[in-house]
All heavy atoms as an XYZ file, in Angstrom:
632
protein
N     102.542     20.506     59.936
C     103.422     21.595     59.595
C     104.022     22.202     60.868
O     105.208     22.509     60.882
C     102.646     22.657     58.826
C     103.519     23.782     58.369
S     102.616     24.822     57.224
C     103.493     26.293     57.433
N     103.230     22.319     61.906
C     103.678     22.968     63.141
C     104.803     22.181     63.804
O     105.710     22.760     64.391
C     102.494     23.109     64.102
C     102.857     23.421     65.534
C     103.032     24.896     65.735
N     103.225     25.179     67.144
C     104.348     25.638     67.649
N     105.348     25.894     66.867
N     104.461     25.888     68.920
N     104.771     20.872     63.701
C     105.755     20.057     64.403
C     106.870     19.516     63.519
O     107.790     18.918     64.024
C     105.050     18.890     65.090
S     103.967     19.391     66.437
N     106.785     19.731     62.228
C     107.807     19.177     61.328
C     108.525     20.271     60.556
O     109.745     20.427     60.645
C     107.195     18.125     60.364
C     108.231     17.590     59.418
C     106.553     17.000     61.139
N     107.788     21.042     59.789
C     108.406     22.044     58.897
C     108.948     23.253     59.667
O     110.052     23.701     59.390
C     107.397     22.470     57.811
C     107.089     21.247     56.931
C     107.964     23.588     56.964
C     106.019     21.475     55.928
N     108.191     23.733     60.621
C     108.636     24.926     61.371
C     109.925     24.648     62.148
O     110.861     25.457     62.087
C     107.492     25.415     62.285
C     107.999     26.487     63.244
C     106.326     25.939     61.479
N     110.064     23.510     62.864
C     111.331     23.245     63.537
C     112.514     23.102     62.566
O     113.599     23.580     62.856
C     111.102     21.927     64.290
C     109.650     21.832     64.431
C     109.049     22.515     63.257
N     112.275     22.439     61.436
C     113.375     22.284     60.465
C     113.817     23.647     59.948
O     115.019     23.946     59.881
C     112.922     21.367     59.305
C     112.760     19.953     59.794
C     113.903     21.427     58.146
C     112.148     19.014     58.794
N     112.860     24.480     59.606
C     113.162     25.794     59.074
C     113.841     26.671     60.134
O     114.913     27.263     59.884
C     111.886     26.451     58.586
C     112.067     27.781     57.909
C     112.698     27.849     56.679
C     111.639     28.946     58.520
C     112.895     29.089     56.058
C     111.822     30.154     57.911
C     112.452     30.226     56.677
N     113.270     26.738     61.313
C     113.807     27.637     62.372
C     115.151     27.150     62.875
O     116.092     27.947     63.076
C     112.808     27.723     63.501
N     115.300     25.858     63.116
C     116.563     25.345     63.618
C     117.649     25.388     62.539
O     118.817     25.585     62.846
C     116.389     23.929     64.124
C     115.553     23.807     65.413
C     115.261     22.351     65.710
C     116.223     24.481     66.552
N     117.260     25.221     61.284
C     118.231     25.353     60.205
C     118.788     26.772     60.102
O     119.988     26.961     59.970
N     117.904     27.737     60.210
C     118.357     29.139     60.193
C     119.236     29.433     61.396
O     120.293     30.062     61.265
C     117.140     30.085     60.142
C     116.471     30.021     58.774
C     117.557     31.535     60.439
C     115.174     30.790     58.669
N     118.802     28.998     62.564
C     119.596     29.241     63.778
C     120.943     28.577     63.694
O     121.954     29.152     64.107
C     118.831     28.774     65.000
N     120.992     27.376     63.171
C     122.247     26.650     63.106
C     123.215     27.281     62.113
O     124.390     27.478     62.420
C     122.000     25.189     62.716
C     123.261     24.350     62.683
C     123.870     23.975     63.869
C     123.835     23.986     61.479
C     125.032     23.236     63.843
C     124.992     23.237     61.456
C     125.582     22.860     62.636
O     126.749     22.138     62.603
N     122.747     27.617     60.925
C     123.631     28.144     59.908
C     124.011     29.594     60.122
O     125.083     30.027     59.725
C     123.039     27.931     58.519
C     123.069     26.506     58.093
C     121.889     25.830     57.851
C     124.255     25.823     57.953
C     121.885     24.508     57.462
C     124.292     24.483     57.596
C     123.103     23.825     57.329
N     123.138     30.364     60.764
C     123.437     31.784     60.981
C     124.118     32.075     62.313
O     124.910     33.008     62.417
C     122.152     32.609     60.860
S     121.425     32.573     59.231
N     123.782     31.303     63.360
C     124.231     31.672     64.708
C     124.961     30.520     65.427
O     125.048     30.552     66.637
C     123.025     32.076     65.562
C     122.225     33.201     64.977
C     120.953     32.957     64.512
C     122.748     34.466     64.865
C     120.185     33.968     63.965
C     122.003     35.480     64.321
C     120.729     35.236     63.870
N     125.502     29.545     64.704
C     126.116     28.425     65.379
C     127.338     28.819     66.208
O     127.674     28.166     67.173
C     126.456     27.313     64.396
C     127.522     27.659     63.434
C     127.852     26.467     62.544
N     128.475     26.995     61.325
C     128.257     26.510     60.146
N     127.456     25.500     60.001
N     128.833     27.043     59.099
N     128.022     29.881     65.843
C     129.180     30.313     66.623
C     128.793     31.194     67.796
O     129.547     31.306     68.748
C     130.162     31.083     65.725
C     130.735     30.194     64.639
O     130.927     29.002     64.838
N     131.006     30.762     63.466
N     127.622     31.811     67.737
C     127.189     32.729     68.791
C     126.343     32.058     69.863
O     126.316     32.498     70.999
C     126.390     33.900     68.189
C     127.226     34.697     67.205
O     128.449     34.769     67.405
O     126.652     35.254     66.272
N     125.610     31.015     69.482
C     124.711     30.350     70.423
C     125.363     29.136     71.034
O     126.065     28.382     70.374
C     123.416     29.935     69.716
C     122.538     31.057     69.159
C     121.355     30.471     68.436
C     122.082     31.976     70.274
N     125.106     28.929     72.313
C     125.639     27.752     72.995
C     124.672     26.587     72.892
O     123.612     26.664     72.269
N     125.046     25.509     73.537
C     124.217     24.301     73.501
C     122.872     24.499     74.173
O     121.855     23.972     73.735
C     124.964     23.153     74.110
C     126.174     22.738     73.317
C     126.912     21.595     73.948
C     128.123     21.261     73.086
N     128.832     20.087     73.573
N     122.845     25.301     75.248
C     121.600     25.546     75.958
C     120.621     26.341     75.106
O     119.404     26.118     75.137
C     121.875     26.270     77.258
N     121.135     27.256     74.298
C     120.252     28.047     73.438
C     119.642     27.179     72.335
O     118.489     27.366     71.987
C     120.995     29.240     72.829
C     121.249     30.348     73.807
C     122.497     30.152     74.634
O     123.284     29.259     74.376
N     122.670     31.007     75.615
N     120.418     26.263     71.773
C     119.856     25.361     70.743
C     118.816     24.434     71.353
O     117.817     24.126     70.736
C     120.952     24.568     70.056
C     121.587     25.322     68.917
C     122.884     25.769     69.028
C     120.899     25.580     67.762
C     123.488     26.470     68.002
C     121.484     26.275     66.733
C     122.774     26.720     66.835
N     119.031     23.995     72.584
C     118.018     23.186     73.270
C     116.749     23.983     73.481
O     115.652     23.452     73.362
C     118.565     22.669     74.587
N     116.913     25.259     73.787
C     115.730     26.128     73.939
C     115.000     26.317     72.620
O     113.766     26.335     72.574
C     116.136     27.479     74.500
N     115.739     26.410     71.515
C     115.116     26.488     70.192
C     114.329     25.241     69.886
O     113.230     25.303     69.312
C     116.177     26.732     69.110
C     116.469     28.149     68.841
C     117.599     28.762     69.365
C     115.610     28.916     68.049
C     117.879     30.074     69.119
C     115.888     30.235     67.780
C     117.022     30.832     68.325
N     114.865     24.071     70.230
C     114.146     22.825     70.007
C     112.845     22.812     70.782
O     111.785     22.480     70.245
C     115.025     21.605     70.387
C     114.206     20.319     70.420
C     116.188     21.462     69.448
N     112.892     23.173     72.051
C     111.664     23.166     72.850
C     110.696     24.257     72.416
O     109.472     24.085     72.548
C     111.984     23.328     74.337
O     112.559     24.600     74.567
N     111.172     25.327     71.865
C     110.307     26.415     71.440
C     109.596     26.111     70.115
O     108.385     26.264     69.996
C     111.113     27.711     71.293
C     110.380     28.938     70.776
C     109.404     29.426     71.858
C     111.361     30.034     70.436
N     110.328     25.657     69.144
C     109.775     25.493     67.792
C     109.171     24.106     67.535
O     108.393     23.958     66.616
C     110.808     25.807     66.746
C     111.141     27.256     66.671
C     112.397     27.701     67.070
C     110.220     28.161     66.236
C     112.718     29.037     67.014
C     110.525     29.507     66.172
C     111.772     29.957     66.552
N     109.537     23.096     68.288
C     109.022     21.748     68.061
C     107.920     21.360     69.026
O     107.485     20.229     69.046
C     110.159     20.727     68.130
N     107.476     22.292     69.841
C     106.461     21.972     70.841
C     105.076     21.895     70.217
O     104.780     22.580     69.235
C     106.480     23.042     71.944
O     106.151     24.287     71.426
N     104.204     21.056     70.793
C     102.851     20.884     70.229
C     101.937     22.065     70.607
O     102.304     22.946     71.371
C     102.362     19.601     70.853
C     103.160     19.409     72.073
C     104.477     20.077     71.833
N     100.730     22.032     70.038
C      99.710     23.053     70.325
C      99.329     22.941     71.794
O      99.208     21.866     72.350
C      98.482     22.830     69.429
C      97.360     23.764     69.783
C      98.882     22.979     67.963
N      99.100     24.071     72.435
C      98.796     24.105     73.855
C      97.383     23.568     74.128
O      96.431     23.855     73.404
C      98.891     25.525     74.378
N      97.248     22.800     75.178
C      95.964     22.226     75.574
C      94.929     23.287     75.922
O      93.761     23.136     75.587
C      96.171     21.216     76.725
C      94.839     20.696     77.242
C      97.031     20.063     76.246
N      95.304     24.404     76.578
C      94.277     25.404     76.893
C      93.660     26.078     75.678
O      92.693     26.835     75.809
C      95.046     26.439     77.718
C      96.181     25.710     78.280
C      96.561     24.698     77.271
N      94.136     25.753     74.493
C      93.507     26.328     73.291
C      92.113     25.757     73.064
O      91.252     26.410     72.468
C      94.379     26.118     72.070
O      94.502     24.744     71.787
N      91.837     24.548     73.548
C      90.524     23.940     73.329
C      89.437     24.665     74.088
O      88.409     25.035     73.488
C      90.564     22.420     73.686
C      89.188     21.797     73.564
C      91.544     21.692     72.791
N      89.555     24.918     75.400
C      88.494     25.703     76.055
C      88.375     27.119     75.528
O      87.296     27.698     75.511
C      88.863     25.692     77.529
C      90.062     24.900     77.681
C      90.520     24.416     76.355
N      89.507     27.661     75.074
C      89.468     29.008     74.520
C      88.656     29.007     73.221
O      87.851     29.916     72.989
C      90.904     29.477     74.246
C      91.076     30.952     74.164
S      92.803     31.501     74.307
C      93.724     30.274     73.453
N      88.833     27.996     72.388
C      88.065     27.864     71.165
C      86.590     27.639     71.481
O      85.714     28.190     70.821
C      88.632     26.702     70.310
C      87.682     26.301     69.216
C      89.976     27.089     69.729
N      86.323     26.878     72.523
C      84.944     26.616     72.922
C      84.261     27.900     73.375
O      83.080     28.131     73.067
C      84.914     25.588     74.029
C      83.540     25.104     74.411
C      83.587     23.989     75.431
O      84.639     23.723     76.018
N      82.502     23.317     75.630
N      84.962     28.740     74.089
C      84.383     30.005     74.535
C      84.112     30.966     73.379
O      83.247     31.808     73.476
C      85.320     30.687     75.549
C      85.340     30.019     76.904
C      83.993     30.071     77.605
O      83.322     31.130     77.544
O      83.590     29.029     78.195
N      84.852     30.824     72.296
C      84.656     31.669     71.144
C      83.678     31.089     70.146
O      83.516     31.596     69.033
C      86.000     31.940     70.462
C      86.957     32.725     71.303
S      88.448     33.284     70.488
C      89.121     31.795     69.811
N      83.019     29.957     70.519
C      82.048     29.283     69.655
C      82.628     28.916     68.297
O      81.992     29.104     67.274
C      80.791     30.128     69.485
C      80.046     30.308     70.792
O      80.009     29.427     71.627
N      79.464     31.492     70.969
N      83.826     28.366     68.329
C      84.470     27.950     67.084
C      84.485     26.418     67.015
O      83.764     25.759     67.777
C      85.884     28.505     67.000
N      85.276     25.845     66.156
C      85.325     24.406     65.923
C      86.143     23.707     67.017
O      87.360     23.610     66.932
C      85.906     24.123     64.557
C      85.667     22.720     64.089
O      85.128     21.918     64.869
O      86.033     22.425     62.940
N      85.442     23.205     68.049
C      86.104     22.575     69.181
C      86.714     21.226     68.751
O      87.788     20.852     69.236
C      85.107     22.380     70.354
C      85.764     21.668     71.508
C      84.547     23.708     70.774
N      86.041     20.529     67.873
C      86.544     19.221     67.416
C      87.881     19.404     66.708
O      88.819     18.629     66.953
C      85.531     18.582     66.452
O      84.267     18.516     67.094
C      85.963     17.181     66.076
N      87.987     20.381     65.852
C      89.250     20.634     65.167
C      90.348     21.017     66.160
O      91.480     20.552     66.047
C      89.075     21.733     64.134
C      90.339     22.154     63.372
C      90.911     21.006     62.588
C      90.050     23.349     62.497
N      90.016     21.855     67.120
C      91.014     22.269     68.108
C      91.501     21.061     68.914
O      92.706     20.929     69.182
C      90.437     23.328     69.036
N      90.595     20.182     69.306
C      90.991     18.971     70.015
C      91.868     18.055     69.173
O      92.837     17.484     69.675
N      91.513     17.929     67.908
C      92.321     17.091     67.017
C      93.715     17.690     66.804
O      94.704     16.957     66.731
C      91.623     16.907     65.683
C      90.412     16.036     65.753
C      89.657     15.968     64.449
O      90.014     16.646     63.479
N      88.610     15.169     64.408
N      93.781     19.011     66.720
C      95.098     19.644     66.575
C      95.983     19.400     67.805
O      97.186     19.168     67.665
C      94.932     21.156     66.343
C      94.436     21.563     64.974
C      94.162     23.067     64.944
C      95.420     21.194     63.906
N      95.380     19.430     68.984
C      96.147     19.170     70.198
C      96.651     17.732     70.213
O      97.827     17.473     70.482
C      95.302     19.456     71.453
C      95.973     18.952     72.714
C      95.007     20.936     71.585
N      95.772     16.791     69.898
C      96.147     15.380     69.931
C      97.235     15.074     68.904
O      98.257     14.479     69.207
C      94.927     14.471     69.718
C      95.327     13.023     69.499
C      93.990     14.574     70.899
N      96.997     15.463     67.646
C      97.938     15.128     66.584
C      99.268     15.854     66.737
O     100.326     15.284     66.450
C      97.323     15.371     65.213
C      96.352     14.299     64.869
C      94.997     14.403     64.843
C      96.657     12.945     64.555
N      94.440     13.195     64.523
C      95.452     12.283     64.343
C      97.838     12.237     64.414
C      95.373     10.952     64.002
C      97.760     10.897     64.091
C      96.567     10.267     63.892
N      99.234     17.119     67.151
C     100.515     17.807     67.313
C     101.298     17.253     68.500
O     102.520     17.279     68.485
C     100.285     19.313     67.461
O      99.639     19.602     68.680
N     100.591     16.724     69.502
C     101.294     16.084     70.613
C     101.956     14.788     70.165
O     103.115     14.503     70.517
C     100.336     15.814     71.775
O      99.769     17.056     72.198
C     101.050     15.167     72.944
N     101.233     13.982     69.386
C     101.789     12.715     68.893
C     102.957     12.962     67.951
O     104.024     12.328     68.071
C     100.711     11.893     68.192
C      99.598     11.341     69.083
C      98.525     10.696     68.255
C     100.180     10.388     70.093
N     102.791     13.860     67.023
C     103.873     14.147     66.045
C     105.020     14.891     66.766
O     106.179     14.664     66.450
C     103.326     14.953     64.871
C     104.445     15.425     63.963
C     102.332     14.152     64.101
N     104.689     15.762     67.724
C     105.701     16.503     68.459
C     106.630     15.626     69.243
O     107.795     15.946     69.435
N     106.122     14.496     69.760
C     106.988     13.571     70.497
C     108.138     13.078     69.609
O     109.293     12.988     70.061
C     106.176     12.405     71.018
N     107.822     12.808     68.355
C     108.869     12.333     67.449
C     109.707     13.489     66.895
O     110.920     13.355     66.736
C     108.219     11.569     66.290
C     107.577     10.290     66.723
C     106.194     10.192     66.746
C     108.319      9.218     67.151
C     105.583      9.013     67.167
C     107.728      8.040     67.558
C     106.352      7.945     67.569
N     109.084     14.626     66.653
C     109.839     15.738     66.067
C     110.843     16.323     67.058
O     111.941     16.713     66.672
C     108.899     16.809     65.525
O     108.239     17.465     66.582
N     110.478     16.368     68.320
C     111.413     16.873     69.340
C     112.593     15.933     69.453
O     113.748     16.352     69.532
C     110.707     17.086     70.676
C     109.737     18.248     70.587
C     111.718     17.340     71.806
C     108.831     18.411     71.798
N     112.298     14.626     69.473
C     113.376     13.655     69.535
C     114.293     13.735     68.333
O     115.527     13.763     68.468
C     112.796     12.236     69.652
C     113.835     11.165     69.487
C     114.732     10.886     70.499
C     113.934     10.455     68.295
C     115.692      9.898     70.353
C     114.885      9.486     68.137
C     115.751      9.205     69.161
N     113.699     13.798     67.135
C     114.513     13.862     65.927
C     115.302     15.160     65.825
O     116.465     15.149     65.381
C     113.643     13.684     64.684
C     113.077     12.281     64.498
C     112.117     12.261     63.302
C     114.174     11.280     64.305
N     114.734     16.268     66.233
C     115.443     17.547     66.215
C     116.629     17.492     67.147
O     117.746     17.894     66.788
C     114.501     18.676     66.582
N     116.434     16.954     68.345
C     117.550     16.850     69.296
C     118.597     15.863     68.788
O     119.810     16.098     68.924
C     117.025     16.432     70.647
N     118.151     14.782     68.174
C     119.077     13.758     67.669
C     119.954     14.338     66.557
O     121.180     14.170     66.575
C     118.275     12.563     67.164
C     119.125     11.480     66.581
C     119.884     10.652     67.402
C     119.178     11.280     65.203
C     120.657      9.656     66.854
C     119.955     10.279     64.656
C     120.716      9.470     65.495
N     119.330     15.007     65.579
C     120.125     15.539     64.477
C     121.007     16.706     64.899
O     122.117     16.887     64.369
C     119.213     15.931     63.311
C     118.678     14.736     62.580
C     117.328     14.547     62.451
C     119.534     13.810     62.028
C     116.832     13.431     61.779
C     119.047     12.690     61.351
C     117.700     12.515     61.229
N     120.543     17.513     65.842
C     121.409     18.569     66.343
C     122.590     17.995     67.118
O     123.683     18.534     67.095
C     120.627     19.548     67.214
C     119.739     20.517     66.428
C     118.892     21.326     67.410
C     120.571     21.443     65.586
N     122.345     16.879     67.811
C     123.424     16.237     68.520
C     124.451     15.645     67.525
O     125.650     15.745     67.739
C     122.845     15.103     69.389
C     123.807     14.340     70.193
C     124.246     15.110     71.383
N     125.093     14.275     72.200
C     125.423     14.578     73.401
N     124.967     15.668     73.955
N     126.217     13.808     74.072
N     123.957     15.084     66.443
C     124.867     14.583     65.409
C     125.682     15.706     64.771
O     126.827     15.530     64.433
C     124.087     13.837     64.320
C     123.622     12.451     64.630
C     122.853     11.877     63.453
C     124.772     11.518     64.986
N     125.011     16.866     64.603
C     125.692     17.997     63.992
C     126.608     18.759     64.938
O     127.318     19.659     64.528
N     126.589     18.378     66.209
C     127.463     19.017     67.167
C     126.901     20.265     67.828
O     127.592     20.957     68.541
N     125.619     20.587     67.575
C     125.038     21.771     68.147
C     124.553     21.534     69.576
O     124.433     22.468     70.330
C     123.875     22.277     67.285
N     124.267     20.287     69.914
C     123.837     19.968     71.311
C     124.867     19.109     71.968
O     125.532     18.347     71.399
C     122.487     19.261     71.294
C     121.264     20.075     70.961
C     120.036     19.206     71.012
C     121.089     21.224     71.899
């Protein structure tokens, strides 16, 4: 959800509501902001809080793998739509 649905929703709103106000650099910033994976430092933070470290590690790995494709696809479709 973090790497697929959130970027589609956020970039869709930004594109349809602010396409005349935002430049290409701002849409690129939206892609990097909303399609980015879970931060790696979240794992030691979870470990310090005595929570589920295995789940946190899996979230980092899977969101990084899915994020590589979602960032590419978001940039590709925005480029097709003329926003980038």
